PDB file as gemmi writes it, atoms N, CA and C in Angstrom:
CRYST1    1.000    1.000    1.000  90.00  90.00  90.00 P 1                      
ATOM      1  N   MET A   1       0.821  -1.181   0.000  1.00  0.00           N  
ATOM      2  CA  MET A   1       0.000   0.000   0.000  1.00  0.00           C  
ATOM      3  C   MET A   1       0.874   1.257   0.000  1.00  0.00           C  
ATOM      4  N   ILE A   2       1.945   1.234   0.772  1.00  0.00           N  
ATOM      5  CA  ILE A   2       2.839   2.392   0.824  1.00  0.00           C  
ATOM      6  C   ILE A   2       3.520   2.586  -0.524  1.00  0.00           C  
ATOM      7  N   GLU A   3       3.861   1.496  -1.206  1.00  0.00           N  
ATOM      8  CA  GLU A   3       4.473   1.603  -2.535  1.00  0.00           C  
ATOM      9  C   GLU A   3       3.520   2.276  -3.517  1.00  0.00           C  
ATOM     10  N   THR A   4       2.247   1.926  -3.440  1.00  0.00           N  
ATOM     11  CA  THR A   4       1.244   2.550  -4.309  1.00  0.00           C  
ATOM     12  C   THR A   4       1.175   4.039  -4.025  1.00  0.00           C  
ATOM     13  N   PHE A   5       1.207   4.402  -2.746  1.00  0.00           N  
ATOM     14  CA  PHE A   5       1.179   5.805  -2.342  1.00  0.00           C  
ATOM     15  C   PHE A   5       2.389   6.543  -2.917  1.00  0.00           C  
ATOM     16  N   LYS A   6       3.581   5.936  -2.801  1.00  0.00           N  
ATOM     17  CA  LYS A   6       4.800   6.554  -3.322  1.00  0.00           C  
ATOM     18  C   LYS A   6       4.708   6.755  -4.839  1.00  0.00           C  
ATOM     19  N   LYS A   7       4.245   5.714  -5.530  1.00  0.00           N  
ATOM     20  CA  LYS A   7       4.144   5.797  -6.987  1.00  0.00           C  
ATOM     21  C   LYS A   7       3.175   6.898  -7.412  1.00  0.00           C  
ATOM     22  N   THR A   8       2.080   7.042  -6.671  1.00  0.00           N  
ATOM     23  CA  THR A   8       1.098   8.075  -6.990  1.00  0.00           C  
ATOM     24  C   THR A   8       1.698   9.464  -6.819  1.00  0.00           C  
ATOM     25  N   VAL A   9       2.408   9.676  -5.733  1.00  0.00           N  
ATOM     26  CA  VAL A   9       3.040  10.977  -5.481  1.00  0.00           C  
ATOM     27  C   VAL A   9       4.099  11.265  -6.536  1.00  0.00           C  
ATOM     28  N   LEU A  10       4.918  10.272  -6.837  1.00  0.00           N  
ATOM     29  CA  LEU A  10       5.967  10.481  -7.837  1.00  0.00           C  
ATOM     30  C   LEU A  10       5.382  10.743  -9.222  1.00  0.00           C  
ATOM     31  N   ALA A  11       4.281  10.094  -9.543  1.00  0.00           N  
ATOM     32  CA  ALA A  11       3.624  10.354 -10.832  1.00  0.00           C  
ATOM     33  C   ALA A  11       3.128  11.794 -10.888  1.00  0.00           C  
ATOM     34  N   GLY A  12       2.585  12.283  -9.783  1.00  0.00           N  
ATOM     35  CA  GLY A  12       2.131  13.673  -9.728  1.00  0.00           C  
ATOM     36  C   GLY A  12       3.270  14.656  -9.896  1.00  0.00           C  
ATOM     37  N   ILE A  13       4.386  14.357  -9.270  1.00  0.00           N  
ATOM     38  CA  ILE A  13       5.567  15.227  -9.400  1.00  0.00           C  
ATOM     39  C   ILE A  13       6.081  15.194 -10.834  1.00  0.00           C  
ATOM     40  N   GLY A  14       6.101  14.011 -11.432  1.00  0.00           N  
ATOM     41  CA  GLY A  14       6.535  13.891 -12.828  1.00  0.00           C  
ATOM     42  C   GLY A  14       5.642  14.688 -13.757  1.00  0.00           C  
ATOM     43  N   ALA A  15       4.346  14.642 -13.522  1.00  0.00           N  
ATOM     44  CA  ALA A  15       3.409  15.410 -14.342  1.00  0.00           C  
ATOM     45  C   ALA A  15       3.653  16.900 -14.184  1.00  0.00           C  
ATOM     46  N   ALA A  16       3.970  17.335 -12.965  1.00  0.00           N  
ATOM     47  CA  ALA A  16       4.245  18.749 -12.729  1.00  0.00           C  
ATOM     48  C   ALA A  16       5.488  19.200 -13.479  1.00  0.00           C  
ATOM     49  N   VAL A  17       6.517  18.370 -13.508  1.00  0.00           N  
ATOM     50  CA  VAL A  17       7.754  18.711 -14.218  1.00  0.00           C  
ATOM     51  C   VAL A  17       7.486  18.825 -15.710  1.00  0.00           C  
ATOM     52  N   VAL A  18       6.738  17.875 -16.265  1.00  0.00           N  
ATOM     53  CA  VAL A  18       6.406  17.910 -17.692  1.00  0.00           C  
ATOM     54  C   VAL A  18       5.602  19.163 -18.005  1.00  0.00           C  
ATOM     55  N   THR A  19       4.634  19.479 -17.152  1.00  0.00           N  
ATOM     56  CA  THR A  19       3.803  20.664 -17.362  1.00  0.00           C  
ATOM     57  C   THR A  19       4.653  21.927 -17.332  1.00  0.00           C  
ATOM     58  N   LYS A  20       5.578  22.008 -16.382  1.00  0.00           N  
ATOM     59  CA  LYS A  20       6.453  23.174 -16.280  1.00  0.00           C  
ATOM     60  C   LYS A  20       7.253  23.348 -17.566  1.00  0.00           C  
ATOM     61  N   ASP A  21       7.819  22.258 -18.077  1.00  0.00           N  
ATOM     62  CA  ASP A  21       8.593  22.323 -19.312  1.00  0.00           C  
ATOM     63  C   ASP A  21       7.726  22.794 -20.480  1.00  0.00           C  
ATOM     64  N   LYS A  22       6.503  22.307 -20.554  1.00  0.00           N  
ATOM     65  CA  LYS A  22       5.609  22.704 -21.648  1.00  0.00           C  
ATOM     66  C   LYS A  22       5.210  24.172 -21.531  1.00  0.00           C  
ATOM     67  N   VAL A  23       4.988  24.636 -20.312  1.00  0.00           N  
ATOM     68  CA  VAL A  23       4.641  26.049 -20.107  1.00  0.00           C  
ATOM     69  C   VAL A  23       5.804  26.927 -20.536  1.00  0.00           C  
ATOM     70  N   GLN A  24       7.021  26.540 -20.137  1.00  0.00           N  
ATOM     71  CA  GLN A  24       8.192  27.333 -20.522  1.00  0.00           C  
ATOM     72  C   GLN A  24       8.348  27.356 -22.045  1.00  0.00           C  
ATOM     73  N   ALA A  25       8.160  26.208 -22.677  1.00  0.00           N  
ATOM     74  CA  ALA A  25       8.283  26.158 -24.141  1.00  0.00           C  
ATOM     75  C   ALA A  25       7.218  27.029 -24.796  1.00  0.00           C  
ATOM     76  N   GLY A  26       6.003  26.973 -24.276  1.00  0.00           N  
ATOM     77  CA  GLY A  26       4.925  27.795 -24.832  1.00  0.00           C  
ATOM     78  C   GLY A  26       5.190  29.276 -24.672  1.00  0.00           C  
ATOM     79  N   LEU A  27       5.678  29.661 -23.499  1.00  0.00           N  
ATOM     80  CA  LEU A  27       5.991  31.071 -23.265  1.00  0.00           C  
ATOM     81  C   LEU A  27       7.141  31.530 -24.153  1.00  0.00           C  
ATOM     82  N   GLU A  28       8.137  30.676 -24.357  1.00  0.00           N  
ATOM     83  CA  GLU A  28       9.249  31.028 -25.252  1.00  0.00           C  
ATOM     84  C   GLU A  28       8.738  31.249 -26.681  1.00  0.00           C  
ATOM     85  N   ASP A  29       7.802  30.413 -27.096  1.00  0.00           N  
ATOM     86  CA  ASP A  29       7.212  30.591 -28.426  1.00  0.00           C  
ATOM     87  C   ASP A  29       6.483  31.926 -28.524  1.00  0.00           C  
ATOM     88  N   PHE A  30       5.736  32.277 -27.473  1.00  0.00           N  
ATOM     89  CA  PHE A  30       5.018  33.563 -27.486  1.00  0.00           C  
ATOM     90  C   PHE A  30       5.985  34.734 -27.545  1.00  0.00           C  
ATOM     91  N   VAL A  31       7.113  34.614 -26.831  1.00  0.00           N  
ATOM     92  CA  VAL A  31       8.118  35.685 -26.857  1.00  0.00           C  
ATOM     93  C   VAL A  31       8.703  35.798 -28.255  1.00  0.00           C  
ATOM     94  N   LYS A  32       9.036  34.654 -28.879  1.00  0.00           N  
ATOM     95  CA  LYS A  32       9.596  34.669 -30.229  1.00  0.00           C  
ATOM     96  C   LYS A  32       8.624  35.275 -31.234  1.00  0.00           C  
ATOM     97  N   GLN A  33       7.341  35.011 -31.052  1.00  0.00           N  
ATOM     98  CA  GLN A  33       6.323  35.536 -31.964  1.00  0.00           C  
ATOM     99  C   GLN A  33       5.975  36.998 -31.656  1.00  0.00           C  
ATOM    100  N   GLY A  34       6.492  37.494 -30.540  1.00  0.00           N  
ATOM    101  CA  GLY A  34       6.237  38.885 -30.180  1.00  0.00           C  
ATOM    102  C   GLY A  34       4.890  39.095 -29.519  1.00  0.00           C  
ATOM    103  N   LYS A  35       4.229  38.036 -29.089  1.00  0.00           N  
ATOM    104  CA  LYS A  35       2.917  38.164 -28.452  1.00  0.00           C  
ATOM    105  C   LYS A  35       3.030  38.651 -27.015  1.00  0.00           C  
ATOM    106  N   VAL A  36       4.140  38.319 -26.353  1.00  0.00           N  
ATOM    107  CA  VAL A  36       4.401  38.816 -24.997  1.00  0.00           C  
ATOM    108  C   VAL A  36       5.872  39.174 -24.898  1.00  0.00           C  
ATOM    109  N   THR A  37       6.176  40.058 -23.954  1.00  0.00           N  
ATOM    110  CA  THR A  37       7.576  40.427 -23.740  1.00  0.00           C  
ATOM    111  C   THR A  37       8.239  39.371 -22.854  1.00  0.00           C  
ATOM    112  N   ALA A  38       9.544  39.378 -22.855  1.00  0.00           N  
ATOM    113  CA  ALA A  38      10.290  38.432 -22.024  1.00  0.00           C  
ATOM    114  C   ALA A  38       9.971  38.655 -20.546  1.00  0.00           C  
ATOM    115  N   ALA A  39       9.816  39.916 -20.145  1.00  0.00           N  
ATOM    116  CA  ALA A  39       9.491  40.231 -18.749  1.00  0.00           C  
ATOM    117  C   ALA A  39       8.111  39.690 -18.386  1.00  0.00           C  
ATOM    118  N   ASP A  40       7.141  39.865 -19.310  1.00  0.00           N  
ATOM    119  CA  ASP A  40       5.796  39.341 -19.064  1.00  0.00           C  
ATOM    120  C   ASP A  40       5.814  37.817 -18.980  1.00  0.00           C  
ATOM    121  N   ALA A  41       6.593  37.186 -19.825  1.00  0.00           N  
ATOM    122  CA  ALA A  41       6.693  35.726 -19.820  1.00  0.00           C  
ATOM    123  C   ALA A  41       7.261  35.237 -18.486  1.00  0.00           C  
ATOM    124  N   ARG A  42       8.296  35.939 -17.981  1.00  0.00           N  
ATOM    125  CA  ARG A  42       8.867  35.563 -16.678  1.00  0.00           C  
ATOM    126  C   ARG A  42       7.837  35.740 -15.574  1.00  0.00           C  
ATOM    127  N   ALA A  43       7.087  36.844 -15.625  1.00  0.00           N  
ATOM    128  CA  ALA A  43       6.066  37.092 -14.608  1.00  0.00           C  
ATOM    129  C   ALA A  43       4.981  36.011 -14.649  1.00  0.00           C  
ATOM    130  N   ILE A  44       4.566  35.641 -15.837  1.00  0.00           N  
ATOM    131  CA  ILE A  44       3.556  34.581 -15.987  1.00  0.00           C  
ATOM    132  C   ILE A  44       4.105  33.264 -15.453  1.00  0.00           C  
ATOM    133  N   ALA A  45       5.338  32.940 -15.791  1.00  0.00           N  
ATOM    134  CA  ALA A  45       5.953  31.692 -15.335  1.00  0.00           C  
ATOM    135  C   ALA A  45       6.059  31.657 -13.813  1.00  0.00           C  
ATOM    136  N   GLU A  46       6.467  32.789 -13.224  1.00  0.00           N  
ATOM    137  CA  GLU A  46       6.575  32.852 -11.762  1.00  0.00           C  
ATOM    138  C   GLU A  46       5.206  32.699 -11.104  1.00  0.00           C  
ATOM    139  N   LYS A  47       4.202  33.359 -11.686  1.00  0.00           N  
ATOM    140  CA  LYS A  47       2.848  33.269 -11.141  1.00  0.00           C  
ATOM    141  C   LYS A  47       2.335  31.828 -11.227  1.00  0.00           C  
ATOM    142  N   LEU A  48       2.541  31.190 -12.366  1.00  0.00           N  
ATOM    143  CA  LEU A  48       2.105  29.801 -12.523  1.00  0.00           C  
ATOM    144  C   LEU A  48       2.868  28.868 -11.577  1.00  0.00           C  
ATOM    145  N   ALA A  49       4.159  29.109 -11.409  1.00  0.00           N  
ATOM    146  CA  ALA A  49       4.963  28.275 -10.515  1.00  0.00           C  
ATOM    147  C   ALA A  49       4.484  28.418  -9.068  1.00  0.00           C  
ATOM    148  N   GLU A  50       4.206  29.644  -8.656  1.00  0.00           N  
ATOM    149  CA  GLU A  50       3.723  29.886  -7.293  1.00  0.00           C  
ATOM    150  C   GLU A  50       2.358  29.233  -7.082  1.00  0.00           C  
ATOM    151  N   GLN A  51       1.486  29.383  -8.050  1.00  0.00           N  
ATOM    152  CA  GLN A  51       0.160  28.771  -7.950  1.00  0.00           C  
ATOM    153  C   GLN A  51       0.294  27.240  -7.901  1.00  0.00           C  
ATOM    154  N   GLY A  52       1.180  26.699  -8.703  1.00  0.00           N  
ATOM    155  CA  GLY A  52       1.416  25.255  -8.702  1.00  0.00           C  
ATOM    156  C   GLY A  52       1.955  24.777  -7.368  1.00  0.00           C  
ATOM    157  N   ARG A  53       2.879  25.548  -6.786  1.00  0.00           N  
ATOM    158  CA  ARG A  53       3.418  25.179  -5.466  1.00  0.00           C  
ATOM    159  C   ARG A  53       2.328  25.189  -4.408  1.00  0.00           C  
ATOM    160  N   ARG A  54       1.462  26.219  -4.428  1.00  0.00           N  
ATOM    161  CA  ARG A  54       0.366  26.283  -3.450  1.00  0.00           C  
ATOM    162  C   ARG A  54      -0.576  25.095  -3.613  1.00  0.00           C  
ATOM    163  N   GLU A  55      -0.934  24.803  -4.847  1.00  0.00           N  
ATOM    164  CA  GLU A  55      -1.835  23.678  -5.090  1.00  0.00           C  
ATOM    165  C   GLU A  55      -1.189  22.359  -4.688  1.00  0.00           C  
ATOM    166  N   PHE A  56       0.096  22.198  -4.971  1.00  0.00           N  
ATOM    167  CA  PHE A  56       0.808  20.985  -4.583  1.00  0.00           C  
ATOM    168  C   PHE A  56       0.851  20.859  -3.057  1.00  0.00           C  
ATOM    169  N   ASP A  57       1.147  21.973  -2.372  1.00  0.00           N  
ATOM    170  CA  ASP A  57       1.187  21.948  -0.907  1.00  0.00           C  
ATOM    171  C   ASP A  57      -0.186  21.587  -0.338  1.00  0.00           C  
ATOM    172  N   ASP A  58      -1.242  22.180  -0.889  1.00  0.00           N  
ATOM    173  CA  ASP A  58      -2.604  21.853  -0.446  1.00  0.00           C  
ATOM    174  C   ASP A  58      -2.904  20.379  -0.660  1.00  0.00           C  
ATOM    175  N   ALA A  59      -2.614  19.901  -1.859  1.00  0.00           N  
ATOM    176  CA  ALA A  59      -2.897  18.499  -2.179  1.00  0.00           C  
ATOM    177  C   ALA A  59      -2.063  17.571  -1.298  1.00  0.00           C  
ATOM    178  N   SER A  60      -0.800  17.910  -1.074  1.00  0.00           N  
ATOM    179  CA  SER A  60       0.067  17.087  -0.220  1.00  0.00           C  
ATOM    180  C   SER A  60      -0.462  17.040   1.202  1.00  0.00           C  
ATOM    181  N   SER A  61      -0.877  18.194   1.698  1.00  0.00           N  
ATOM    182  CA  SER A  61      -1.409  18.272   3.057  1.00  0.00           C  
ATOM    183  C   SER A  61      -2.669  17.424   3.203  1.00  0.00           C  
ATOM    184  N   LYS A  62      -3.596  17.580   2.244  1.00  0.00           N  
ATOM    185  CA  LYS A  62      -4.837  16.811   2.295  1.00  0.00           C  
ATOM    186  C   LYS A  62      -4.568  15.324   2.146  1.00  0.00           C  
ATOM    187  N   LEU A  63      -3.660  14.971   1.249  1.00  0.00           N  
ATOM    188  CA  LEU A  63      -3.335  13.567   1.024  1.00  0.00           C  
ATOM    189  C   LEU A  63      -2.664  12.968   2.256  1.00  0.00           C  
ATOM    190  N   GLY A  64      -1.751  13.713   2.862  1.00  0.00           N  
ATOM    191  CA  GLY A  64      -1.079  13.238   4.077  1.00  0.00           C  
ATOM    192  C   GLY A  64      -2.067  13.039   5.210  1.00  0.00           C  
ATOM    193  N   GLU A  65      -2.980  13.981   5.364  1.00  0.00           N  
ATOM    194  CA  GLU A  65      -3.989  13.861   6.419  1.00  0.00           C  
ATOM    195  C   GLU A  65      -4.884  12.651   6.178  1.00  0.00           C  
ATOM    196  N   ARG A  66      -5.301  12.475   4.947  1.00  0.00           N  
ATOM    197  CA  ARG A  66      -6.158  11.324   4.606  1.00  0.00           C  
ATOM    198  C   ARG A  66      -5.406  10.013   4.819  1.00  0.00           C  
ATOM    199  N   PHE A  67      -4.134   9.995   4.477  1.00  0.00           N  
ATOM    200  CA  PHE A  67      -3.317   8.800   4.654  1.00  0.00           C  
ATOM    201  C   PHE A  67      -3.193   8.458   6.138  1.00  0.00           C  
ATOM    202  N   ARG A  68      -2.975   9.489   6.991  1.00  0.00           N  
ATOM    203  CA  ARG A  68      -2.893   9.255   8.431  1.00  0.00           C  
ATOM    204  C   ARG A  68      -4.217   8.730   8.977  1.00  0.00           C  
ATOM    205  N   GLU A  69      -5.335   9.286   8.491  1.00  0.00           N  
ATOM    206  CA  GLU A  69      -6.652   8.803   8.910  1.00  0.00           C  
ATOM    207  C   GLU A  69      -6.837   7.341   8.518  1.00  0.00           C  
ATOM    208  N   LEU A  70      -6.418   7.022   7.312  1.00  0.00           N  
ATOM    209  CA  LEU A  70      -6.546   5.657   6.826  1.00  0.00           C  
ATOM    210  C   LEU A  70      -5.718   4.694   7.663  1.00  0.00           C  
ATOM    211  N   LEU A  71      -4.482   5.076   7.966  1.00  0.00           N  
ATOM    212  CA  LEU A  71      -3.635   4.232   8.800  1.00  0.00           C  
ATOM    213  C   LEU A  71      -4.214   4.077  10.204  1.00  0.00           C  
ATOM    214  N   ALA A  72      -4.755   5.165  10.755  1.00  0.00           N  
ATOM    215  CA  ALA A  72      -5.356   5.094  12.085  1.00  0.00           C  
ATOM    216  C   ALA A  72      -6.549   4.141  12.094  1.00  0.00           C  
ATOM    217  N   SER A  73      -7.354   4.176  11.042  1.00  0.00           N  
ATOM    218  CA  SER A  73      -8.513   3.282  10.993  1.00  0.00           C  
ATOM    219  C   SER A  73      -8.050   1.836  10.868  1.00  0.00           C  
ATOM    220  N   PHE A  74      -6.978   1.595  10.123  1.00  0.00           N  
ATOM    221  CA  PHE A  74      -6.443   0.236  10.028  1.00  0.00           C  
ATOM    222  C   PHE A  74      -5.928  -0.219  11.384  1.00  0.00           C  
ATOM    223  N   ASP A  75      -5.196   0.663  12.064  1.00  0.00           N  
ATOM    224  CA  ASP A  75      -4.668   0.310  13.378  1.00  0.00           C  
ATOM    225  C   ASP A  75      -5.796  -0.079  14.316  1.00  0.00           C  
ATOM    226  N   HIS A  76      -6.862   0.714  14.336  1.00  0.00           N  
ATOM    227  CA  HIS A  76      -7.994   0.457  15.217  1.00  0.00           C  
ATOM    228  C   HIS A  76      -8.641  -0.881  14.879  1.00  0.00           C  
ATOM    229  N   LYS A  77      -8.864  -1.131  13.597  1.00  0.00           N  
ATOM    230  CA  LYS A  77      -9.481  -2.383  13.171  1.00  0.00           C  
ATOM    231  C   LYS A  77      -8.604  -3.572  13.546  1.00  0.00           C  
ATOM    232  N   TYR A  78      -7.309  -3.448  13.313  1.00  0.00           N  
ATOM    233  CA  TYR A  78      -6.407  -4.553  13.614  1.00  0.00           C  
ATOM    234  C   TYR A  78      -6.274  -4.787  15.113  1.00  0.00           C  
ATOM    235  N   LEU A  79      -6.260  -3.719  15.895  1.00  0.00           N  
ATOM    236  CA  LEU A  79      -6.179  -3.888  17.346  1.00  0.00           C  
ATOM    237  C   LEU A  79      -7.407  -4.620  17.872  1.00  0.00           C  
ATOM    238  N   GLU A  80      -8.579  -4.260  17.350  1.00  0.00           N  
ATOM    239  CA  GLU A  80      -9.800  -4.956  17.761  1.00  0.00           C  
ATOM    240  C   GLU A  80      -9.732  -6.425  17.363  1.00  0.00           C  
ATOM    241  N   ARG A  81      -9.270  -6.682  16.174  1.00  0.00           N  
ATOM    242  CA  ARG A  81      -9.188  -8.053  15.691  1.00  0.00           C  
ATOM    243  C   ARG A  81      -8.174  -8.865  16.500  1.00  0.00           C  
ATOM    244  N   ILE A  82      -7.052  -8.259  16.830  1.00  0.00           N  
ATOM    245  CA  ILE A  82      -6.034  -8.946  17.627  1.00  0.00           C  
ATOM    246  C   ILE A  82      -6.584  -9.261  19.015  1.00  0.00           C  
ATOM    247  N   ALA A  83      -7.280  -8.312  19.618  1.00  0.00           N  
ATOM    248  CA  ALA A  83      -7.865  -8.546  20.947  1.00  0.00           C  
ATOM    249  C   ALA A  83      -8.875  -9.689  20.898  1.00  0.00           C  
ATOM    250  N   ALA A  84      -9.701  -9.723  19.849  1.00  0.00           N  
ATOM    251  CA  ALA A  84     -10.686 -10.796  19.704  1.00  0.00           C  
ATOM    252  C   ALA A  84      -9.998 -12.139  19.525  1.00  0.00           C  
ATOM    253  N   LEU A  85      -8.928 -12.176  18.727  1.00  0.00           N  
ATOM    254  CA  LEU A  85      -8.194 -13.425  18.523  1.00  0.00           C  
ATOM    255  C   LEU A  85      -7.491 -13.880  19.809  1.00  0.00           C  
ATOM    256  N   GLU A  86      -6.938 -12.941  20.560  1.00  0.00           N  
ATOM    257  CA  GLU A  86      -6.306 -13.294  21.838  1.00  0.00           C  
ATOM    258  C   GLU A  86      -7.328 -13.899  22.790  1.00  0.00           C  
ATOM    259  N   ALA A  87      -8.519 -13.293  22.843  1.00  0.00           N  
ATOM    260  CA  ALA A  87      -9.568 -13.822  23.712  1.00  0.00           C  
ATOM    261  C   ALA A  87      -9.987 -15.216  23.268  1.00  0.00           C  
ATOM    262  N   ARG A  88     -10.085 -15.421  21.971  1.00  0.00           N  
ATOM    263  CA  ARG A  88     -10.482 -16.730  21.445  1.00  0.00           C  
ATOM    264  C   ARG A  88      -9.427 -17.795  21.756  1.00  0.00           C  
ATOM    265  N   VAL A  89      -8.156 -17.453  21.545  1.00  0.00           N  
ATOM    266  CA  VAL A  89      -7.073 -18.389  21.846  1.00  0.00           C  
ATOM    267  C   VAL A  89      -7.072 -18.711  23.332  1.00  0.00           C  
ATOM    268  N   ALA A  90      -7.222 -17.705  24.174  1.00  0.00           N  
ATOM    269  CA  ALA A  90      -7.245 -17.920  25.622  1.00  0.00           C  
ATOM    270  C   ALA A  90      -8.413 -18.825  26.004  1.00  0.00           C  
ATOM    271  N   ALA A  91      -9.563 -18.618  25.386  1.00  0.00           N  
ATOM    272  CA  ALA A  91     -10.722 -19.464  25.681  1.00  0.00           C  
ATOM    273  C   ALA A  91     -10.469 -20.896  25.240  1.00  0.00           C  
ATOM    274  N   LEU A  92      -9.853 -21.071  24.092  1.00  0.00           N  
ATOM    275  CA  LEU A  92      -9.558 -22.415  23.602  1.00  0.00           C  
ATOM    276  C   LEU A  92      -8.518 -23.118  24.477  1.00  0.00           C  
ATOM    277  N   GLU A  93      -7.596 -22.375  25.033  1.00  0.00           N  
ATOM    278  CA  GLU A  93      -6.569 -22.947  25.898  1.00  0.00           C  
ATOM    279  C   GLU A  93      -7.050 -23.080  27.334  1.00  0.00           C  
ATOM    280  N   GLY A  94      -8.214 -22.518  27.636  1.00  0.00           N  
ATOM    281  CA  GLY A  94      -8.759 -22.596  28.985  1.00  0.00           C  
ATOM    282  C   GLY A  94      -8.135 -21.603  29.941  1.00  0.00           C  
ATOM    283  N   LYS A  95      -7.544 -20.561  29.402  1.00  0.00           N  
ATOM    284  CA  LYS A  95      -6.929 -19.535  30.240  1.00  0.00           C  
ATOM    285  C   LYS A  95      -7.817 -18.292  30.235  1.00  0.00           C  
ATOM    286  N   PRO A  96      -7.753 -17.486  31.284  1.00  0.00           N  
ATOM    287  CA  PRO A  96      -8.518 -16.228  31.245  1.00  0.00           C  
ATOM    288  C   PRO A  96      -7.866 -15.276  30.247  1.00  0.00           C  
ATOM    289  N   SER A  97      -8.690 -14.571  29.481  1.00  0.00           N  
ATOM    290  CA  SER A  97      -8.140 -13.624  28.504  1.00  0.00           C  
ATOM    291  C   SER A  97      -7.602 -12.398  29.182  1.00  0.00           C  
ATOM    292  N   LYS A  98      -6.801 -11.634  28.497  1.00  0.00           N  
ATOM    293  CA  LYS A  98      -6.214 -10.417  29.052  1.00  0.00           C  
ATOM    294  C   LYS A  98      -7.292  -9.405  29.433  1.00  0.00           C  
ATOM    295  N   GLU A  99      -8.327  -9.312  28.601  1.00  0.00           N  
ATOM    296  CA  GLU A  99      -9.393  -8.349  28.878  1.00  0.00           C  
ATOM    297  C   GLU A  99     -10.103  -8.703  30.167  1.00  0.00           C  
ATOM    298  N   LYS A 100     -10.356 -10.009  30.406  1.00  0.00           N  
ATOM    299  CA  LYS A 100     -11.019 -10.434  31.641  1.00  0.00           C  
ATOM    300  C   LYS A 100     -10.130 -10.152  32.832  1.00  0.00           C  
ATOM    301  N   SER A 101      -8.832 -10.436  32.713  1.00  0.00           N  
ATOM    302  CA  SER A 101      -7.922 -10.209  33.819  1.00  0.00           C  
ATOM    303  C   SER A 101      -7.720  -8.713  34.057  1.00  0.00           C  
ATOM    304  N   ARG A 102      -7.773  -7.894  33.024  1.00  0.00           N  
ATOM    305  CA  ARG A 102      -7.646  -6.443  33.179  1.00  0.00           C  
ATOM    306  C   ARG A 102      -8.829  -5.891  33.945  1.00  0.00           C  
ATOM    307  N   GLY A 103      -9.994  -6.403  33.630  1.00  0.00           N  
ATOM    308  CA  GLY A 103     -11.216  -5.910  34.273  1.00  0.00           C  
ATOM    309  C   GLY A 103     -11.265  -6.271  35.747  1.00  0.00           C  
ATOM    310  N   SER A 104     -10.582  -7.335  36.174  1.00  0.00           N  
ATOM    311  CA  SER A 104     -10.635  -7.747  37.567  1.00  0.00           C  
ATOM    312  C   SER A 104      -9.607  -7.025  38.421  1.00  0.00           C  
ATOM    313  N   ARG A 105      -8.667  -6.318  37.816  1.00  0.00           N  
ATOM    314  CA  ARG A 105      -7.658  -5.580  38.571  1.00  0.00           C  
ATOM    315  C   ARG A 105      -8.268  -4.314  39.150  1.00  0.00           C  
ATOM    316  N   PRO A 106      -7.793  -3.898  40.327  1.00  0.00           N  
ATOM    317  CA  PRO A 106      -8.317  -2.655  40.930  1.00  0.00           C  
ATOM    318  C   PRO A 106      -7.848  -1.424  40.237  1.00  0.00           C  
TER     319      PRO A 106                                                      
END                                                                             
């Protein structure tokens, strides 16, 4: 699951790099054609780069938070399952389970 997460993030970064290269090439073409000045092209590139960084940071933050939530839910589910299995094994072995012994302690 973590490998899938890594691949997804890396694919997004790769797409951003390709997009940046295409934007730069497009702006260079506009400068050559005289549609925009070199200064305007730099300003547009900087604005797009800043907007891309903000969007990437937002997406990373949301994705990280969702990933932590997902891991927490797995932990909770697995802990419940482990406790149930421990109780079952203890019952099969004729021993008191940990939960029963915990409840009897003061």
